[in-house]
C-alpha positions in Angstrom: 84.0 -50.7 50.9 81.3 -50.2 48.1 82.1 -51.1 44.6 81.6 -48.6 41.8 78.6 -50.7 40.6 76.8 -50.1 43.9 77.4 -46.3 44.1 74.3 -44.3 45.5 74.5 -41.8 42.7 74.3 -44.6 40.1 71.5 -46.3 41.9 69.3 -43.1 42.3 69.4 -42.1 38.6 67.0 -44.8 37.3 64.7 -44.1 40.2 64.5 -40.4 39.4 63.8 -41.2 35.7 61.0 -43.6 36.6 59.5 -41.0 38.9 59.7 -38.4 36.2 58.0 -40.7 33.7 55.2 -41.4 36.3 54.8 -37.7 36.9 54.5 -37.0 33.1 51.9 -39.8 32.7 50.0 -38.4 35.7 49.9 -34.9 34.3 48.9 -36.1 30.9 46.1 -38.2 32.4 45.0 -35.2 34.5 45.1 -32.9 31.5 43.1 -35.3 29.4 40.6 -35.7 32.2 40.3 -31.9 32.7 39.9 -31.4 28.9 37.3 -34.1 28.8 35.5 -32.4 31.6 35.6 -29.0 29.9 34.4 -30.5 26.7 31.6 -32.2 28.4 30.5 -28.9 30.1 30.8 -27.1 26.8 28.8 -29.8 25.1 26.2 -29.6 27.8 25.9 -25.8 27.5 25.7 -26.1 23.7 23.0 -28.7 23.9 21.1 -26.7 26.5 21.4 -23.5 24.4 20.2 -25.3 21.3 17.3 -26.8 23.1 16.4 -23.5 24.6 16.5 -21.8 21.2 14.4 -24.6 19.8 11.7 -24.0 22.4 11.8 -20.2 21.7 11.5 -20.8 17.9 8.5 -23.1 18.5 6.7 -20.3 20.4 7.7 -17.6 17.9 6.5 -19.6 15.0 3.1 -20.3 16.6 1.7 -17.0 17.7 -1.9 -18.3 17.8 -1.0 -21.3 20.0 -2.6 -22.0 23.4 -1.1 -20.0 26.2 -0.5 -23.0 28.3 1.5 -24.7 25.6 3.6 -21.6 24.8 4.3 -20.9 28.5 5.4 -24.5 29.0 8.0 -24.3 26.2 9.1 -20.9 27.5 9.6 -22.3 31.0 11.8 -25.1 29.5 13.8 -22.4 27.7 14.4 -20.4 30.8 15.3 -23.5 32.7 17.9 -24.6 30.1 19.4 -21.2 29.7 18.5 -18.8 32.5 20.7 -16.1 31.0 18.9 -16.0 27.7 17.0 -12.6 27.8 14.8 -13.5 24.8 13.1 -16.3 26.9 12.2 -13.8 29.6 11.1 -11.2 27.1 8.8 -13.6 25.2 7.3 -14.8 28.5 6.5 -11.2 29.5 4.9 -10.6 26.2 2.7 -13.7 26.5 1.4 -13.0 30.0 1.3 -9.2 29.8 -2.5 -9.1 29.3 -3.3 -12.0 31.7 -1.0 -11.0 34.5 0.7 -7.6 33.9 2.3 -7.5 37.4 4.1 -10.8 36.8 4.9 -9.8 33.3 6.6 -6.7 34.7 9.0 -9.0 36.7 9.9 -11.0 33.6 10.4 -7.8 31.5 12.7 -6.2 34.2 14.7 -9.4 34.3 15.1 -9.4 30.5 16.4 -5.8 30.8 18.8 -6.8 33.5 20.2 -9.6 31.4 20.5 -7.5 28.2 20.1 -3.7 28.9 21.2 -2.8 25.3 18.4 -4.7 23.6 15.8 -2.2 22.6 13.0 -4.8 22.5 13.5 -5.5 26.2 13.0 -1.8 27.0 10.1 -1.5 24.6 8.2 -4.4 26.2 8.9 -3.1 29.7 7.6 0.3 28.7 4.4 -1.1 27.2 3.8 -3.1 30.4 4.5 -0.1 32.6 1.9 1.9 30.6 -0.6 -0.9 30.9 -0.2 -0.7 34.7 -0.7 3.1 34.6 2.9 4.1 35.2 3.0 6.6 32.3 6.1 8.4 33.4 8.2 5.2 33.8 6.7 3.9 30.5 7.9 7.1 28.7 11.4 6.6 30.2 11.5 3.0 29.0 10.3 3.8 25.5 12.9 6.6 25.2 15.6 4.0 26.2 14.2 1.7 23.5 14.5 4.6 20.9 18.0 5.4 22.1 19.2 1.8 21.5 17.2 1.1 18.3 16.4 4.4 16.5 14.1 2.4 14.3 10.4 2.9 13.3 8.6 1.0 16.0 10.3 2.8 18.9 9.6 6.2 17.5 6.0 5.2 16.6 5.3 4.0 20.1 6.8 7.2 21.6 4.5 9.2 19.3 1.5 7.3 20.6 2.6 7.8 24.1 2.9 11.5 23.5 -0.7 11.5 22.3 -1.9 10.0 25.6 0.3 12.4 27.6 -1.0 15.4 25.5 2.5 16.3 24.6 2.1 17.7 21.1 5.6 18.9 20.6 7.0 15.4 21.5 4.4 13.8 19.2 5.3 15.8 16.1 9.0 15.1 16.7 8.5 11.4 17.1 6.0 10.9 14.3 8.3 12.8 11.9 11.2 10.4 12.8 8.9 7.4 12.5 7.8 8.4 9.0 11.3 8.6 7.8 11.8 4.9 8.2 8.3 3.5 8.3 7.8 0.2 6.5 5.3 0.4 3.7 2.5 -1.2 5.7 2.9 1.3 8.5 3.0 4.5 6.5 -0.8 4.8 6.3 -1.4 4.2 10.1 1.3 6.8 10.8 -0.5 9.3 8.5 -3.8 8.5 10.2 -2.5 9.4 13.7 -0.7 12.5 12.4 -4.0 13.7 10.7 -5.9 13.2 13.9 -3.4 15.3 15.8 -3.3 18.0 13.1 -7.1 18.3 13.6 -7.5 19.1 9.8 -4.6 21.6 9.9 -3.2 20.7 6.5 -0.1 22.8 6.7 0.8 21.2 10.1 0.3 17.8 8.6 2.4 18.5 5.5 5.1 20.1 7.6 6.2 16.8 9.2 6.3 14.8 6.0 9.8 13.7 5.0 11.0 14.0 1.4 10.8 10.2 1.2 9.0 9.4 -2.1 6.9 6.6 -0.6 5.6 8.8 2.1 4.9 11.6 -0.3 2.9 9.3 -2.6 0.9 7.9 0.3 0.2 11.4 1.6 -1.2 12.5 -1.9 -3.6 9.5 -1.8 -4.5 10.3 1.8 -5.3 14.0 1.1 -7.2 13.3 -2.1 -9.5 10.9 -0.3 -10.3 13.7 2.2 -11.1 16.2 -0.6 -8.0 18.3 0.0 -7.4 18.1 -3.8 -5.6 21.4 -4.4 -3.0 20.4 -1.8 -2.7 16.9 -3.1 -2.2 18.3 -6.7 0.4 20.7 -5.4 2.3 17.9 -3.8 2.0 15.9 -7.0 3.7 18.6 -9.0 6.6 18.6 -6.6 7.3 14.9 -6.7 10.8 14.0 -7.8 9.9 10.6 -9.2 12.7 8.2 -10.0 12.1 5.6 -12.7 11.6 2.7 -10.3 8.8 4.7 -8.6 7.1 5.8 -11.8 4.1 3.5 -11.3 3.5 4.8 -7.8 3.6 8.4 -9.1 1.1 7.6 -11.8 -1.2 6.0 -9.2 -0.9 9.2 -7.2 -2.0 11.3 -10.2 -4.9 8.9 -10.9 -5.9 9.3 -7.3 -6.1 13.1 -7.5 -8.0 12.8 -10.9 -10.5 10.2 -9.7 -11.3 11.8 -6.3 -11.7 15.2 -7.9 -14.4 13.8 -10.2 -15.9 11.5 -7.5 -16.3 14.4 -4.9 -17.9 16.6 -7.5 -20.2 14.3 -9.4 -20.7 10.9 -7.7 -20.5 11.5 -4.0 -24.1 12.0 -2.6 -23.5 15.2 -0.8 -25.8 18.3 -0.7 -24.4 21.8 -1.2 -22.0 21.2 -4.1 -22.1 24.3 -6.3 -21.4 24.5 -10.0 -18.3 26.6 -9.3 -17.0 23.7 -7.1 -17.8 21.2 -9.9 -15.8 23.3 -12.3 -12.8 23.6 -10.0 -12.8 19.9 -9.4 -13.0 19.1 -13.1 -10.2 21.4 -14.0 -8.1 20.0 -11.2 -8.6 16.4 -12.5 -7.7 17.5 -16.0 -4.4 19.1 -14.7 -3.5 15.9 -12.7 -4.2 13.7 -15.7 -2.2 15.7 -18.2 0.6 16.2 -15.6 0.9 12.4 -15.4 1.1 12.1 -19.2 3.9 14.7 -19.4 6.0 13.7 -16.4 5.2 10.1 -15.3 5.4 8.2 -18.6 1.6 7.8 -18.7 0.4 6.4 -22.0 -3.0 8.0 -22.3 -4.7 10.7 -24.4 -4.3 14.4 -23.5 -7.4 16.1 -22.3 -8.9 19.1 -24.2 -12.2 20.7 -23.6 -14.7 19.7 -26.4 -12.7 16.7 -27.6 -13.5 13.0 -27.2 -10.5 11.4 -25.5 -8.9 8.8 -27.8 -11.5 9.0 -30.7 -9.8 6.2 -32.6 -8.9 3.9 -29.7 -5.1 4.3 -29.9 -4.4 4.2 -26.2 -4.8 1.5 -23.5 -8.1 1.6 -21.7 -7.0 2.8 -18.2 -10.2 4.2 -16.8 -11.9 7.6 -16.1 -10.7 9.8 -19.0 -10.0 6.7 -21.2 -12.6 4.4 -22.6 -14.0 2.0 -20.0 -15.8 -1.3 -20.8 -18.9 -2.2 -19.0 -18.6 -5.0 -16.4 -21.0 -7.4 -18.3 -20.1 -6.3 -21.9 -18.1 -8.4 -24.3 -16.0 -5.6 -25.7 -12.6 -6.1 -27.4 -10.3 -3.5 -28.9 -8.9 -4.7 -32.3 -5.7 -2.8 -33.1 -4.7 -2.4 -36.7 -1.2 -3.8 -37.5 -0.6 -1.2 -40.1 -2.3 2.1 -39.2 -3.5 2.9 -35.6 -6.1 5.2 -37.0 -7.8 2.0 -38.3 -8.3 0.5 -34.9 -11.7 -0.9 -34.1 -13.7 -1.9 -31.1 -15.7 -5.1 -31.5 -18.8 -6.0 -29.5 -20.1 -9.5 -29.3 -23.8 -10.2 -28.5 -24.6 -13.8 -27.5 -28.4 -13.3 -27.5 -28.3 -13.9 -23.7 -27.1 -10.5 -22.7 -29.3 -8.3 -20.4 -32.0 -6.2 -21.9 -30.1 -3.0 -20.9 -26.3 -3.1 -21.1 -23.6 -0.4 -20.8 -21.0 -1.3 -23.4 -18.3 1.3 -22.9 -18.0 5.0 -22.0 -15.6 7.9 -21.3 -15.7 11.1 -19.4 -15.3 14.1 -21.7 -14.5 17.8 -21.0 -17.0 20.3 -22.5 -17.8 24.0 -22.2 -21.1 24.8 -20.4 -23.9 25.9 -22.7 -22.1 25.0 -25.9 -23.7 22.9 -28.7 -21.8 19.8 -29.8 -22.2 17.1 -32.4 -20.9 13.6 -31.8 -20.4 11.3 -34.8 -19.9 7.6 -34.5 -19.0 5.2 -37.3 -20.4 1.7 -36.7 -21.1 -1.5 -38.7 -21.9 -5.2 -38.6 -21.1 -7.8 -41.2 -24.5 -9.6 -40.7 -27.0 -6.8 -40.1 -28.1 -3.5 -41.5 -30.4 -1.5 -39.3 -30.9 -0.6 -35.7 -30.6 -3.6 -33.4 -30.7 -1.6 -30.2 -27.4 0.2 -29.9 -27.6 3.8 -28.6 -25.2 6.7 -28.2 -25.9 8.8 -25.1 -24.7 11.9 -23.3 -25.2 12.5 -19.7 -24.0 14.5 -16.6 -21.9 12.0 -14.7 -24.0 10.0 -12.3 -27.3 11.1 -13.8 -29.6 9.8 -16.6 -28.9 10.7 -20.2 -30.2 14.0 -21.4 -29.5 13.2 -25.1 -29.7 9.8 -26.9 -29.4 8.6 -30.5 -30.1 5.1 -32.0 -27.1 3.9 -34.0 -27.5 2.5 -37.5 -25.4 -0.4 -38.6 -24.4 -1.4 -42.1 -21.8 -3.9 -43.5 -19.4 -1.2 -44.6 -20.1 1.2 -41.7 -22.6 3.9 -41.2 -22.2 7.3 -39.5 -24.7 8.4 -36.9 -24.7 11.9 -35.4 -26.0 13.1 -32.1 -26.4 16.9 -31.6 -27.1 18.4 -28.2 -26.5 21.4 -26.0 -24.5 21.1 -22.8 -26.5 22.1 -19.7 -25.4 25.4 -18.1 -22.5 25.3 -15.7 -21.7 21.7 -16.4 -18.1 21.2 -17.5 -18.0 17.4 -17.8 -20.1 14.8 -19.7 -20.2 11.0 -19.7 -20.4 9.8 -23.3 -21.7 6.2 -23.4 -22.4 3.5 -25.9 -25.2 1.2 -24.6 -27.4 -1.6 -25.7 -31.2 -1.4 -25.1 -33.3 -4.3 -26.4 -36.1 -2.9 -28.7 -39.6 -3.5 -27.4 -41.2 -6.6 -29.0 -37.9 -8.0 -30.2 -35.7 -10.9 -29.0 -32.2 -10.0 -27.8 -29.9 -9.3 -30.6 -27.3 -12.0 -31.5 -24.3 -11.0 -33.6 -21.2 -8.8 -33.7 -20.9 -5.1 -34.2 -17.8 -2.8 -34.6 -17.0 0.9 -33.9 -14.2 2.5 -35.8 -14.4 6.2 -34.6 -16.2 8.4 -32.1 -15.5 12.2 -32.4 -17.0 15.4 -31.2 -17.0 18.9 -32.6 -18.5 22.2 -31.5 -21.4 23.5 -33.6 -22.2 26.9 -32.1 -21.0 29.5 -29.6 -22.5 29.6 -26.2 -25.1 32.2 -25.4 -24.1 35.2 -23.3 -24.2 34.6 -19.6 -23.9 30.8 -19.7 
């Protein structure tokens, strides 16, 4: 008979406890091993991802590298992370011109890995087009535009439409592209739109968005092509915010300058006096419009008046005073009274024998007689050291000249002339011409005022 101390139930209890403890230790060790294995796999994947991205960045940051070097790094990236679509995309891009058939395989694989990445579809479409598959290329580029809706996708679709002679698709896509074009791509977009418009200005303007950057660029674009009336009309419709004021002023300057350039300086036969008059009036309107609307600090333009006769405004070119490239000319503002401003000219004695000091374009009435008076002086010289006041048709030799007399307290010299018939614009110039038999002048001269008044009425029929 068994004693209570040797009962089976009492003997089995410690055994079960020991087995439970061993089971728990086994599970804990198994869990730790499994966790260590998972962490190792994750670490390996993280390391391989980082290394693949490192190789991709190397290639992206060295676009001018040797092809063999770039393709070796891209191969490592694809090996480390086969599911990374960028590695396949970049490989297709690098070999697209060397081996377009193979590039097509890589591009399709990139699309398979990430079908919502517009860049994959874009690259695939460009390679399809390179291989002559225009229909498939158009489909791929439309897919890119559907996923991206950015500038490049629409711009490429517009170019594809040009090749496919699909004008309706082109105007739709180039209009969308211009709405979001980066500043550097606005001009190329306007270029291709102009070619497709085939000089149809109304069609060209019709696709321009209200975006101020595009409008300003289009004004420059049309002014360069001598569509000045249209450019000016667009200028007057600009809704110019304060942070775009400089761009709007530049657009006005562009219309002003190109109007004068086309009429007077461009070597082109067949320009009529009527066309010269139209261009001159248009440039005057654009200049004055900028003063009134675009915070442009410059003198207003009036026919028969010298712009800025007392040198009160900045010298901004064209209808302002402009210093010659080799002249030592400096505006000296008066701290008390702007009407006492002066222009100082320094002559080193080594200046060229003929030198343009400064000049300004001035509106006049054809056939009228005018008188220009200039007040000039020098603290060291009295007489005529070789300074001349001249009037000329822009781009032509002077038809009226006057030697300027200097004195320590200022002398007034007056030039009287008649404007040639049908000429609405003159170039008023102060120049230096070394007198024959004399050494170049060395000293300083100053000008305090240049003004112009009409002295007679034009003859009938002029």
